C-alpha positions in Angstrom: 3.1 -13.9 8.1 2.8 -10.4 9.4 2.9 -8.2 12.4 -0.4 -8.6 14.4 -1.8 -5.8 16.5 -5.2 -5.7 18.1 -7.1 -2.5 18.7 -7.9 -3.7 22.2 -4.1 -3.9 22.9 -4.1 -0.2 23.4 -7.8 0.5 24.0 -9.0 1.6 27.4 -12.4 -0.1 27.4 -13.6 2.1 30.2 -13.4 5.1 27.8 -14.6 3.4 24.6 -17.9 4.0 22.9 -20.7 1.5 23.5 -20.3 -0.5 20.2 -16.5 -0.6 20.6 -17.0 -1.5 24.3 -19.2 -4.5 23.4 -16.9 -5.7 20.6 -13.9 -5.6 23.0 -15.7 -7.2 25.9 -16.9 -10.0 23.7 -13.3 -11.1 23.3 -12.2 -10.8 26.9 -11.3 -14.4 28.1 -10.4 -13.3 31.6 -9.5 -10.2 33.5 -7.5 -10.1 36.7 -8.4 -6.7 38.2 -7.5 -7.9 41.8 -10.8 -6.5 43.2 -11.4 -9.7 45.1 -13.0 -8.5 48.3 -16.4 -8.5 46.5 -15.6 -12.2 45.7 -15.1 -13.0 49.4 -11.3 -13.2 49.2 -9.8 -11.5 52.3 -6.4 -13.3 52.0 -3.3 -11.3 51.2 -2.8 -13.2 47.8 -5.2 -13.2 44.8 -7.0 -16.4 44.0 -5.3 -18.8 41.5 -1.9 -16.9 41.9 1.0 -18.4 43.7 4.4 -17.1 44.9 7.4 -18.4 42.9 9.9 -20.0 45.3 13.4 -21.4 44.8 16.9 -20.2 44.0 16.9 -16.4 43.6 13.3 -16.0 44.9 13.5 -15.5 48.7 10.5 -16.0 50.9 10.9 -12.6 52.6 10.0 -10.5 49.5 6.6 -8.7 49.9 3.9 -10.0 47.6 0.2 -9.3 47.9 -2.7 -6.9 47.4 -2.1 -3.2 47.7 -5.2 -1.1 48.3 -3.4 2.2 48.4 -2.1 2.1 44.7 -4.2 1.0 41.7 -4.6 1.8 38.0 -8.4 1.5 38.3 -10.8 0.8 41.1 -9.1 0.2 44.5 -6.6 -2.7 44.4 -3.5 -3.8 42.6 -1.0 -6.6 43.1 2.3 -5.5 44.6 5.8 -7.1 44.4 8.5 -5.5 46.5 12.1 -6.7 46.8 14.4 -6.9 49.7 17.2 -8.6 47.8 16.5 -11.4 45.4 13.6 -11.5 42.9 9.9 -11.8 43.3 7.3 -13.4 41.0 3.8 -14.9 41.0 2.6 -17.6 38.6 -1.0 -18.3 37.5 -2.3 -21.8 38.5 -2.4 -24.3 35.7 -6.0 -25.0 34.7 -7.2 -21.4 35.4 -6.9 -20.0 31.9 -7.9 -22.5 29.1 -6.5 -22.3 25.6 -8.2 -23.3 22.4 -5.9 -24.7 19.7 -5.5 -22.5 16.7 -6.8 -19.5 18.6 -4.9 -16.2 19.0 -4.4 -14.5 22.3 -3.3 -11.0 23.4 -2.4 -10.2 27.0 -2.4 -6.7 28.3 -1.7 -5.3 31.7 -1.0 -2.0 33.5 2.3 -1.8 35.3 3.9 0.7 37.6 7.4 0.6 39.1 9.4 2.6 41.5 12.9 2.7 42.9 14.3 0.4 40.2 18.0 0.7 39.5 19.1 -2.5 37.9 16.0 -4.7 38.5 13.1 -4.7 36.0 9.5 -5.8 36.0 8.3 -8.3 33.3 5.3 -10.3 32.3 5.9 -13.8 30.7 3.3 -16.1 29.2 3.4 -19.6 27.7 1.1 -22.4 26.6 1.1 -25.8 28.4 -0.4 -29.1 27.2 -3.0 -31.2 29.1 -0.2 -33.0 31.0 1.2 -29.6 32.2 4.2 -29.8 29.9 5.5 -26.4 28.9 5.5 -25.7 25.2 8.7 -23.8 25.4 8.7 -22.4 21.8 5.5 -20.5 22.6 6.9 -18.5 25.4 6.6 -14.7 25.0 7.6 -11.9 27.3 7.4 -8.1 27.5 10.6 -6.2 27.3 12.0 -5.3 30.8 9.8 -2.6 32.3 10.7 0.5 34.3 8.1 3.3 34.6 9.5 5.5 37.4 6.3 5.9 39.2 3.9 6.1 36.3 1.3 3.6 35.1 2.2 2.1 31.7 0.2 -0.4 29.6 2.1 -3.3 28.2 1.1 -6.2 26.0 2.2 -9.7 24.8 1.1 -11.2 21.6 1.1 -15.0 21.9 1.8 -17.1 18.8 -1.1 -19.1 17.3 -2.0 -21.7 19.9 -0.6 -25.1 18.8 -2.9 -28.1 18.6 -1.5 -29.5 21.9 -2.1 -26.3 23.8 -4.5 -26.7 26.7 -3.8 -23.8 29.1 -2.1 -20.5 29.3 0.3 -19.8 32.2 1.3 -16.3 33.2 4.1 -15.0 35.4 4.2 -11.5 36.9 7.8 -10.7 37.8 10.1 -8.2 39.4 13.6 -9.5 38.6 17.1 -8.8 39.7 19.4 -8.4 36.6 20.9 -11.9 37.0 17.5 -13.5 36.9 16.8 -12.4 33.3 19.1 -15.1 32.1 17.4 -17.9 34.1 15.0 -19.9 32.0 11.4 -19.2 32.7 9.0 -21.9 31.5 11.9 -23.6 29.8 13.1 -20.8 27.5 15.7 -18.2 28.4 14.8 -14.5 28.1 16.9 -11.7 26.8 20.1 -11.0 28.7 19.9 -8.4 31.4 23.1 -6.8 30.1 21.2 -5.9 26.9 18.8 -3.7 28.8 20.3 -2.6 32.1 23.2 -0.3 32.8 25.4 -1.0 35.8 27.6 1.4 37.6 30.4 -1.2 37.4 30.7 -2.9 34.0 30.5 -6.6 34.3 28.9 -6.4 37.8 25.1 -7.0 38.1 24.0 -5.1 41.2 21.1 -6.1 43.5 18.1 -3.8 44.1 16.8 -3.7 47.7 13.8 -1.4 47.8 12.4 -1.9 44.2 8.7 -2.2 43.9 6.3 -3.0 41.0 2.5 -3.0 40.9 0.3 -4.9 38.3 -3.3 -4.3 37.6 -6.0 -5.1 35.0 -4.2 -8.1 33.5 -6.6 -8.9 30.7 -6.5 -11.9 28.2 -8.2 -11.3 24.9 -9.1 -13.9 22.3 -8.5 -12.5 18.9 -9.1 -13.8 15.4 -6.2 -15.9 14.2 -5.0 -13.6 11.4 -2.2 -14.3 8.9 -1.1 -12.5 5.8 1.8 -13.4 3.5 2.9 -12.6 0.0 3.8 -15.3 -2.5 3.8 -15.4 -6.2 1.3 -16.1 -8.9 2.3 -17.0 -12.4 1.5 -15.0 -15.5 -1.2 -17.5 -16.4 -3.4 -16.5 -13.5 -3.7 -16.2 -9.7 -3.2 -19.0 -7.3 -6.1 -21.4 -6.7 -8.6 -19.5 -4.6 -8.6 -21.5 -1.4 -5.3 -23.3 -1.7 -2.9 -22.6 1.1 0.6 -21.6 0.3 3.1 -24.5 0.2 6.4 -22.7 -0.5 7.3 -21.6 3.0 10.6 -20.2 1.9 8.8 -18.2 -0.8 6.3 -16.8 1.6 9.1 -15.8 4.0 11.0 -13.7 1.5 8.4 -11.2 0.4 10.5 -10.3 -2.7 9.0 -11.2 -6.1 10.5 -10.9 -9.6 8.8 -10.6 -12.9 7.4 -12.6 -14.7 6.0 -13.8 -11.3 3.3 -11.5 -9.8 2.6 -10.9 -6.2 -0.4 -12.6 -4.6 -1.6 -11.8 -1.1 -2.5 -14.9 0.8 -4.8 -14.1 3.8 -6.2 -16.4 6.5 -8.6 -15.4 9.3 -9.8 -17.9 11.8 -12.1 -17.0 14.7 -13.4 -19.5 17.2 -15.9 -17.1 18.8 -18.4 -17.4 15.9 -18.6 -13.6 15.5 -19.6 -12.2 12.1 -16.4 -10.5 10.8 -15.4 -8.5 7.8 -11.9 -8.4 6.3 -10.5 -5.3 4.6 -7.3 -5.8 2.7 -5.6 -2.6 1.7 -2.5 -2.0 -0.5 -0.2 1.0 -0.3 2.7 2.1 -2.4 6.1 3.3 -1.0 4.8 6.9 -0.8 1.8 5.8 1.3 -0.8 6.1 -1.4 -3.6 3.5 -1.4 -3.4 1.6 -4.7 -5.9 -1.1 -4.1 -8.5 -2.5 -1.6 -10.6 -5.6 -1.2 -13.4 -5.9 1.4 -14.7 -9.4 2.1 -17.3 -10.7 4.5 -16.2 -13.8 6.5 -19.1 -16.2 6.5 -20.2 -19.6 5.3 -20.1 -18.4 1.6 -16.7 -16.7 2.0 -14.1 -18.9 3.6 -11.5 -17.4 5.9 -8.6 -18.4 3.7 -8.3 -16.7 0.3 -5.9 -15.3 -2.3 -5.9 -11.9 -3.9 -3.7 -11.0 -6.8 -3.9 -7.2 -7.0 -3.5 -5.2 -10.2 -0.3 -3.3 -9.2 0.3 0.0 -11.0 4.1 -0.5 -11.2 7.1 -2.4 -9.9 8.3 -1.1 -6.6 7.8 -1.4 -2.8 4.4 -2.0 -1.3 2.7 -2.5 2.1 -0.4 -4.7 2.5 -2.6 -4.2 5.6 -5.3 -6.5 6.7 -8.0 -5.2 9.1 -10.4 -7.6 10.6 -13.6 -5.9 11.9 -16.5 -6.8 14.1 -19.3 -4.4 12.9 -17.3 -1.1 12.7 -14.7 -2.1 15.3 -11.2 -3.2 14.2 -10.4 -6.3 16.3 -7.1 -7.2 14.7 -4.6 -5.8 12.2 -1.7 -7.4 10.4 0.5 -5.9 7.8 3.4 -7.0 5.6 5.8 -5.2 3.2 6.9 -6.6 -0.1 9.0 -5.6 -3.1 8.3 -6.4 -6.7 11.4 -6.4 -8.9 11.9 -6.4 -12.7 13.0 -9.6 -14.4 16.7 -10.5 -14.1 18.7 -9.8 -17.2 21.9 -11.2 -18.6 23.6 -8.0 -17.5 22.5 -8.8 -13.9 25.3 -11.3 -13.8 28.0 -9.0 -15.2 30.3 -7.6 -12.5 28.1 -9.0 -9.8 31.1 -9.0 -7.4 31.2 -5.2 -7.5 28.0 -5.0 -5.4 28.1 -6.1 -1.8 25.4 -6.7 0.8 26.9 -6.5 4.3 25.0 -9.0 6.4 27.4 -9.3 9.3 24.8 -9.2 12.0 22.3 -11.5 10.5 19.9 -13.2 13.0 20.5 -16.9 13.4 16.9 -17.9 12.4 17.1 -15.7 9.3 20.2 -17.3 7.9 18.4 -20.2 6.2 16.4 -17.7 4.1 19.4 -15.8 2.7 20.4 -18.2 -0.1 16.9 -18.1 -1.6 16.8 -14.4 -1.1 20.1 -13.8 -2.9 18.9 -16.0 -5.8 15.9 -13.7 -6.1 17.9 -10.4 -5.6 20.7 -11.3 -8.0 24.2 -12.7 -7.8 25.8 -10.0 -5.6 28.6 -10.5 -3.1 27.6 -11.2 0.5 29.6 -10.1 3.5 29.1 -12.5 6.5 30.6 -13.0 9.9 31.1 -16.6 11.0 31.7 -15.5 14.6 29.2 -14.0 17.0 29.7 -12.3 20.3 27.6 -14.8 22.2 29.4 -17.9 20.9 30.7 -20.2 23.6 34.0 -22.0 23.6 32.1 -25.2 22.8 30.4 -23.6 19.8 33.7 -22.4 18.6 35.2 -25.9 18.9 32.1 -27.3 17.1 32.6 -24.8 14.3 36.0 -26.3 13.7 34.4 -29.6 12.6 31.1 -28.5 11.2 30.8 -26.3 8.1 28.5 -23.3 8.3 25.3 -24.2 6.4 24.7 -20.7 5.1 28.2 -20.3 3.7 28.1 -23.8 2.2 24.8 -23.1 0.4 25.9 -19.7 -0.9 29.1 -21.2 -2.3 27.2 -24.1 -3.8 25.0 -21.6 -5.8 28.2 -19.8 -7.0 27.6 -16.8 -4.7 30.6 -14.7 -4.0 31.1 -14.7 -0.2 33.2 -12.4 1.9 34.0 -13.2 5.5 34.3 -10.6 8.2 35.7 -10.7 11.7 33.0 -8.2 12.7 32.5 -9.6 16.2 34.8 -11.6 18.4 33.2 -14.3 20.7 33.2 -12.8 24.2 35.2 -15.6 25.7 37.9 -15.2 23.0 37.9 -11.4 23.4 38.2 -11.7 27.2 41.2 -14.0 26.9 42.8 -11.5 24.6 41.9 -8.6 26.8 40.1 -6.8 24.0 36.6 -5.7 23.0 34.4 -7.8 20.8 34.6 -5.2 17.9 38.4 -4.8 17.9 39.7 -7.9 16.1 43.0 -6.2 15.2 44.0 -6.0 18.8 43.3 -9.7 19.2 45.3 -10.6 16.1 48.2 -8.4 17.3 48.4 -10.6 20.5 51.6 -12.5 20.3 50.0 -15.3 22.4 47.9 -16.0 19.3 45.1 -17.8 21.1 43.0 -17.1 18.0 45.1 -19.2 15.7 43.4 -22.6 16.1 40.0 -21.1 15.4 41.1 -19.0 12.5 43.1 -21.9 11.0 40.0 -24.1 11.0 38.1 -21.4 9.1 40.9 -20.9 6.6 41.4 -24.6 6.1 37.7 -25.1 5.3 37.0 -22.0 3.2 40.4 -20.7 2.0 40.2 -22.4 -1.4 36.9 -20.7 -2.1 36.9 -17.4 -0.2 39.6 -14.9 -0.8 38.1 -11.7 0.8 38.6 -11.3 4.5 37.6 -8.2 6.5 39.1 -7.3 9.8 36.5 -5.4 11.9 32.8 -4.5 11.5 31.8 -2.5 8.5 31.7 1.2 9.5 34.3 0.5 12.2 37.6 2.3 12.4 39.9 0.4 14.7 42.7 0.8 12.2 42.6 4.5 12.6 43.5 4.2 16.3 46.4 1.8 15.9 49.9 3.2 15.5 51.2 -0.2 14.6 48.6 -0.9 11.9 51.2 -1.8 9.3 53.0 -4.3 11.5 49.7 -6.0 12.7 48.5 -6.2 9.2 51.7 -7.8 8.0 51.6 -10.3 10.8 48.0 -11.3 10.0 48.7 -11.4 6.3 51.7 -13.7 6.7 49.6 -16.1 8.7 46.6 -16.0 6.3 48.6 -16.4 3.2 49.9 -19.8 4.4 46.4 -21.0 3.9 45.0 -18.6 1.3 47.9 -17.5 -1.0 45.6 -15.2 -3.0 43.8 -13.7 0.0 42.5 -10.1 -0.2 42.4 -8.2 3.1 39.8 -5.5 3.7 40.2 -2.8 6.3 37.1 -0.9 7.5 37.4 2.9 7.6 35.2 6.0 7.9 35.1 8.8 5.5 35.1 11.3 8.3 38.6 10.0 9.5 41.8 11.0 7.9 43.6 8.2 6.0 46.8 7.2 7.8 50.0 6.3 5.9 49.7 2.7 7.0 46.1 2.4 5.6 47.2 4.1 2.4 50.1 1.7 2.0 47.9 -1.3 2.7 45.6 -0.4 -0.2 48.4 0.8 -2.5 50.5 -2.4 -2.2 49.5 -4.6 -5.1 51.3 -7.6 -3.8 49.0 -7.7 -0.7 45.8 -7.0 -2.6 44.5 -4.8 0.3 41.3 -2.9 0.1 39.5 -0.3 2.2 35.9 -0.6 3.1 35.1 3.1 3.3 31.9 4.0 5.2 30.1 7.1 3.8 27.7 8.7 6.2 24.6 10.5 5.0 26.2 13.8 6.0 28.3 13.5 2.9 26.1 14.5 0.0 26.1 12.3 -3.1 27.6 15.0 -5.3 30.4 15.5 -2.8 31.6 11.9 -2.8 34.1 12.6 -5.6 35.7 15.5 -3.8 36.2 13.3 -0.7 37.7 10.5 -2.8 40.4 12.9 -4.2 41.7 13.4 -0.7 42.2 9.8 0.2 45.3 9.0 -1.9 44.0 5.5 -2.4 43.1 4.3 -6.0 39.3 3.9 -6.3 40.0 0.4 -7.7 41.1 -0.5 -4.1 38.0 1.1 -2.4 34.7 -0.5 -1.5 32.3 2.3 -0.8 29.8 1.4 1.9 26.7 3.7 1.9 24.7 4.8 5.0 21.1 5.4 4.0 18.6 8.0 5.1 16.5 7.2 8.2 13.0 6.0 7.2 11.6 7.8 10.3 12.8 11.2 9.1 12.7 11.0 5.3 10.1 9.9 2.8 10.5 6.7 0.7 11.1 8.9 -2.4 13.8 10.9 -0.8 15.6 7.8 0.5 15.4 6.1 -2.9 16.7 9.2 -4.7 19.5 9.6 -2.3 20.7 6.0 -2.6 20.5 6.0 -6.4 22.5 9.2 -6.6 25.2 7.8 -4.2 25.5 4.7 -6.4 25.7 6.8 -9.6 28.2 9.4 -8.4 30.4 6.7 -6.9 30.3 4.6 -10.0 32.0 7.4 -11.9 35.1 6.7 -9.8 35.4 3.1 -11.1 35.5 1.6 -7.5 36.3 -1.9 -6.6 32.7 -2.3 -5.3 29.7 -0.6 -3.8 28.2 -1.9 -0.5 25.1 -1.4 1.6 23.9 -2.9 4.8 21.3 -5.7 4.3 18.2 -3.8 3.0 15.8 -5.9 5.0 14.9 -6.6 8.6 12.8 -9.1 10.6 9.0 -9.1 9.9 8.4 -9.3 13.7 10.5 -9.8 16.8 10.2 -13.6 16.8 9.4 -14.1 13.1 12.5 -14.7 10.9 10.6 -13.8 7.7 12.2 -11.1 5.5 10.7 -7.6 5.7 12.3 -5.9 2.7 13.2 -2.2 3.0 11.9 0.2 0.4 15.5 0.5 -0.7 16.0 -3.2 -1.6 14.5 -2.7 -5.1 16.3 0.5 -5.7 19.7 -1.1 -4.8 19.0 -4.1 -7.0 17.7 -2.1 -10.0 20.5 0.5 -10.0 23.1 -2.2 -9.5 21.8 -4.0 -12.6 21.9 -0.8 -14.6 25.4 0.0 -13.6 26.9 -3.5 -13.9 29.1 -4.0 -16.9 29.0 -0.3 -17.8 31.7 2.3 -17.6 31.5 6.0 -17.1 32.7 7.7 -20.3 31.6 11.4 -19.8 28.8 13.9 -19.2 26.5 15.6 -21.6 25.3 19.1 -21.0 21.5 19.4 -21.2 21.0 22.7 -19.6 21.2 24.5 -16.3 20.9 22.2 -13.3 20.5 19.1 -15.4 23.0 16.2 -15.0 23.5 13.6 -17.7 26.1 10.9 -17.3 27.1 8.6 -20.2 27.6 4.9 -19.4 29.0 2.6 -22.2 29.6 -1.1 -22.6 30.0 -3.7 -25.4 26.6 -5.0 -24.5 24.9 -1.6 -24.9 25.3 1.8 -23.4 22.9 4.1 -21.5 22.6 7.5 -20.1 21.4 8.4 -16.7 19.9 11.9 -16.2 18.2 13.8 -13.4 17.2 17.3 -12.5 19.9 18.3 -9.9 19.2 22.0 -9.4 17.0 23.3 -12.2 14.6 26.0 -11.0 11.6 23.8 -12.0 10.6 20.6 -10.2 10.7 18.8 -13.6 12.4 19.7 -16.8 11.2 18.7 -20.3 13.9 18.2 -22.9 13.5 17.4 -26.6 16.5 15.7 -28.2 17.3 12.9 -30.5 18.7 9.9 -28.6 18.4 7.1 -31.1 15.9 5.2 -33.2 14.0 3.5 -30.2 15.2 4.5 -26.8 13.3 3.6 -23.6 13.5 4.8 -20.0 13.9 2.7 -16.9 13.3 4.3 -13.5 15.2 3.3 -10.4 12.5 0.7 -9.4 12.9 -1.1 -12.8 9.8 0.2 -14.5 10.4 0.5 -18.3 8.5 2.9 -20.5 8.9 4.4 -24.0 9.8 8.0 -24.6 7.2 10.1 -26.3 8.1 11.6 -29.7 8.0 15.2 -30.7 8.8 15.3 -34.4 12.1 13.5 -34.9 13.1 13.9 -31.2 12.2 12.2 -28.0 10.8 14.1 -25.0 12.7 13.4 -21.8 11.0 14.6 -18.5 13.5 14.8 -15.7 12.9 15.1 -11.9 15.3 14.8 -9.0 15.0 11.0 -9.2 17.5 9.6 -11.8 16.2 7.8 -14.8 18.2 5.5 -17.1 17.7 5.7 -20.9 18.6 2.5 -22.8 18.7 2.0 -26.5 20.6 5.2 -26.9 22.8 5.8 -29.9 26.0 6.0 -27.8 28.1 7.5 -30.5 25.7 10.3 -31.0 25.6 10.8 -27.2 29.4 10.8 -27.0 29.5 13.2 -29.9 27.2 15.6 -28.0 29.3 15.2 -24.8 32.5 15.9 -26.8 31.3 19.4 -27.9 32.8 21.9 -25.6 34.5 25.3 -25.5 37.8 26.2 -23.8 38.3 28.1 -21.6 34.8 27.7 -20.2 35.0 31.1 -18.4 34.9 34.4 -20.3 35.6 37.7 -18.6 32.7 40.1 -18.3 34.5 42.7 -20.4 33.2 44.3 -23.6 36.0 43.2 -25.9 37.0 40.3 -28.2 37.5 37.0 -26.3 39.5 34.2 -27.8 38.2 30.6 -27.2 38.5 27.2 -28.9 35.5 25.0 -29.8 36.2 21.3 -29.6 34.3 18.6 -31.7 35.2 14.9 -31.1 34.7 11.9 -33.3 33.7 8.8 -31.4 33.0 6.8 -34.6 35.5 4.2 -36.0 35.7 6.1 -39.3 36.1 9.7 -40.5 33.1 11.9 -40.1 32.3 15.1 -42.0 29.8 17.9 -41.6 29.0 21.5 -41.1 28.8 23.4 -37.7 27.1 26.7 -37.2 27.2 28.5 -33.8 23.7 29.7 -33.0 23.8 31.2 -29.5 23.5 32.8 -27.1 21.3 35.4 -28.8 23.1 38.7 -29.6 26.5 37.1 -29.3 28.9 37.4 -32.3 31.2 34.6 -33.3 34.1 34.7 -35.8 33.9 32.4 -37.6 30.2 31.5 -37.0 30.2 28.4 -39.2 32.8 25.9 -40.4 33.0 22.7 -42.4 34.8 19.9 -40.7 36.3 16.5 -41.5 37.5 14.5 -38.4 39.3 11.2 -38.5 38.2 8.3 -36.2 38.9 9.1 -32.5 40.3 12.5 -33.2 39.2 16.0 -32.0 38.7 19.0 -34.3 39.5 22.4 -32.7 38.0 25.6 -34.0 39.5 28.9 -32.8 36.7 31.3 -32.2 36.6 35.0 -31.4 33.4 35.9 -29.5 31.9 39.2 -28.3 28.7 39.9 -26.3 26.6 43.0 -25.4 27.8 45.4 -22.8 24.7 44.6 -20.7 25.2 40.8 -20.8 24.4 39.4 -17.3 26.9 37.3 -15.4 26.4 33.6 -14.9 26.3 30.4 -16.9 25.3 30.6 -20.5 25.0 28.0 -23.2 27.1 28.0 -26.4 24.7 26.4 -28.9 25.3 25.0 -32.3 23.5 23.3 -35.2 25.4 20.5 -36.8 24.7 18.7 -40.1 26.6 15.5 -39.7 27.6 12.6 -42.0 28.7 9.6 -39.9 27.1 6.2 -40.0 24.1 8.1 -41.4 23.0 11.7 -41.8 22.1 13.6 -38.6 21.0 17.1 -37.8 21.8 17.9 -34.2 21.5 20.8 -31.8 24.5 20.9 -29.4 25.1 22.9 -26.3 28.0 23.5 -23.9 28.2 25.8 -20.9 30.3 28.9 -20.6 30.5 31.2 -17.6 30.4 35.0 -17.9 32.0 36.7 -14.9 35.2 37.9 -13.3 37.5 35.1 -12.1 38.5 37.0 -8.9 35.3 38.7 -7.9 32.3 37.0 -6.3 29.1 39.0 -6.6 25.8 38.0 -4.9 22.6 40.0 -5.4 19.2 39.9 -3.8 16.0 41.9 -3.5 13.6 42.2 -0.6 10.5 44.3 0.0 9.9 46.3 3.1 7.5 49.0 4.3 8.7 52.4 5.4 7.4 54.1 8.5 5.1 56.3 6.3 3.6 53.2 4.7 5.5 53.4 1.4 6.6 50.0 0.0 10.3 49.9 -0.8 12.4 47.5 -2.8 15.8 47.0 -1.2 18.6 45.7 -3.3 21.6 44.1 -1.6 25.0 43.4 -3.3 27.6 41.3 -1.5 31.0 41.8 -3.1 34.1 39.7 -2.3 37.6 40.2 -3.7 39.1 36.7 -4.3 42.3 38.1 -5.9 45.6 38.8 -4.3 45.4 42.5 -5.1 43.2 45.5 -4.3 40.3 46.2 -6.7 38.2 49.3 -7.3 34.6 49.3 -8.6 31.4 51.2 -8.9 28.3 49.3 -7.7 25.2 50.3 -9.6 21.5 49.7 -10.0 19.5 50.7 -13.1 15.7 50.6 -12.4 13.5 51.2 -15.5 12.1 54.7 -15.6 14.2 55.9 -12.6 17.6 57.6 -12.1 20.6 55.3 -11.9 22.1 54.8 -8.5 25.8 54.1 -7.9 28.1 53.4 -4.9 31.9 53.4 -5.0 33.6 50.2 -3.9 37.2 51.3 -3.4 39.5 50.0 -2.4 38.3 46.5 -2.0 41.2 44.7 -0.4 42.3 41.1 -1.1 39.9 38.7 0.7 37.6 41.6 1.8 33.8 41.5 1.5 31.6 44.6 1.3 27.8 45.0 1.2 26.1 47.8 -0.7 22.4 48.6 -0.6 20.0 50.4 -3.0 16.4 51.4 -2.3 13.6 52.3 -4.7 9.8 52.8 -4.5 8.4 49.3 -5.1 5.0 50.1 -6.4 6.5 51.5 -9.6 8.6 48.5 -10.2 6.3 45.5 -9.4 6.8 42.8 -12.0 9.7 44.6 -13.7 13.5 43.9 -13.9 16.3 45.9 -12.4 19.9 45.6 -13.8 22.5 45.7 -11.0 26.2 45.0 -10.9 29.8 46.3 -10.8 31.9 48.3 -13.2 35.7 48.6 -12.9 36.8 52.2 -12.2 40.1 51.7 -14.1 39.1 49.1 -16.7 36.4 47.8 -19.1 35.0 45.0 -16.9 31.3 45.1 -16.2 29.5 42.4 -14.1 25.7 42.5 -14.6 22.9 40.8 -12.7 19.2 41.1 -13.3 16.7 41.0 -10.4 12.9 40.6 -10.7 10.8 42.8 -8.4 8.0 40.6 -7.0 
């Protein structure tokens, strides 16, 4: 499988170099350039092309040569409307097809005066009896170029064995003709591509015109690439074709299986070709390559099991070359996952993949894909907008094969009324994405269809969502509570234990009805809360506090960063952090839209997103574990503790540390190991009796951690955690917690910050199981201590399950609670050429009273400068500037700050002169 592109699809052969020109021309089967006077054709129509006649194609449309408009040379083929549609078709027998060959059709198209009509090119194979092989039909998207020439292309599927000829149609179609079958297979609906001034009305174009030129048919190598598995014992047999069609369509592999690339190149021209198979990781780095001649000694079907550097997401690209010219390309993405663990099955229903808009031809692949991803919940929609009344009636009697198979393999299924069938929506006078409006209809035309669904699945499926994920119909309904109650009463006659899910958006205020729905335990209501990417991961907890809905009733649905705007690393980091931050809230579940797409427009095979492996791995790390606290590891470092009966873990990352990565040495247990968000596991290096932990912005999970030691570290704190920047004695309390099931004893000595004094500095302690020991401490610090976050550090000799010597840390902020001070330094050049260092202080009074200060700057070796800040009124902000010669201060520090005029408070900052 793979997306096939040929260089000649976009190559202007008139501008190509000689070698490329020859390589391309060798593969031209036929070109229709409409320059037929030199062939003796003086008729108005080109040879072998005939006007399409019949319903919708009037005889009075203008079709024929146009020698005033062309893309190249002198002539093009013109189709002009006068009402109705116009089309020409290539005579059967003109363009032969070779079975198992691959064809690409390109053309240049220009349109003008198109409003609702569109141009199109359609192609199909027929057999020797002129029977259309409908499944092979392909067409361009509807074309409108507004007076410009545009090149379009069609990639035909591999020619089947019965293929004898290729038939082409060049078309200029009114909107209603897009739904008329061409060659036996309907094309996309016009409504999907064309806007009308009157919704529901397809208007007719009268003066629309389209020109076609240089219609070229290329014969390409038949090229196929798919990813399957190879066992640990070795790669797949070299020339054996893949037999597991489902496996090759998934492109998701789990250890102990290893990815194997199955390539197939077949060319009927007899050219000497070379295949270059390249492998790239998610960041676009090439991690492997295989170059292979295609000749008698090297068959065109082979298997390559690359030596991948790590688990994760990859992209394989196969180039087929004639000499140095690329004549065809195909590529395929795949994801390599870690082995499933027992913990993978714990709390699997707390992770949801929303697959409401799953393409029909992809539905058979989903059960196997979910077996490979893991036992997560799947949100599906049984109804589709394009379902006819007959299909709805048939659904009453026939179970859905996808739902049936998922339930058979014990998959947790949720059903969503994400889309209403158009016929049902029209009869209820509502939109297809507003099911609550339909359910509120007292006529209740929906009841027979819903009752059939409930009768079939109600004993196995209890989760029912009303509206598409990310929708917010409930926000617009003043009668939400009444509608919900009416629907709940009807559903519970069939599904007594039903749970009802209402989609919402985090950017909308929660209404009282929505809050009541989720707060009423008897109705088991839940909110599917959509979180857009504009809400940062570390802000999710703040939003959750404002919703007045218990997190246990919330399913948080994550939007993900756009792959066209963000790197794979940024997208992976963002998703992992969203999952981790939200997990702290203990939600009902986390959800994501299906992290895959189609491999190609008409190929149902799975193209996994780079986020699929991240979602799966992080879900398996979080499942079964509870947030129990945070451990301070220094400025800008986040470390969250997760515990469970089966084994705890910590997850840590560099959130805002000044350095891109931070190295920490600490004792985490006898044999901890790290797991990245792609599932790669690696040991931690040792430095003495400690492990070294290197943290970047991407979270890492540490397993095998001594969780009691971790919780002991996290329980070390000081209260209050703000001390005023006043040179006096400050009273605080140091807390030490005992997470062990028995009494612990030990000795604690406060060691920092440097030049701080503590009374007492050291204490002996004995703490019963589960209790907290509180040590009153008086602390003082130097007059010149700078404002900001500091670390209270301590050395502890501990007797617990065994003897430990630990270094602990907890943050404390030095500052003034009601004054915000920001300082900065910039360099500028005076008119006389002197370099100056300008210091800026921005001072804000956050208190409810007036304050008076002196702002100061103390450059080394220069006189002190000072400005009065008085009175600074409540809520007021003032800016003060200081200027010094920069050359004498380069590389040195300047102490700046505020001093109270009527008190002892001093707020110090230190600035480095660049």
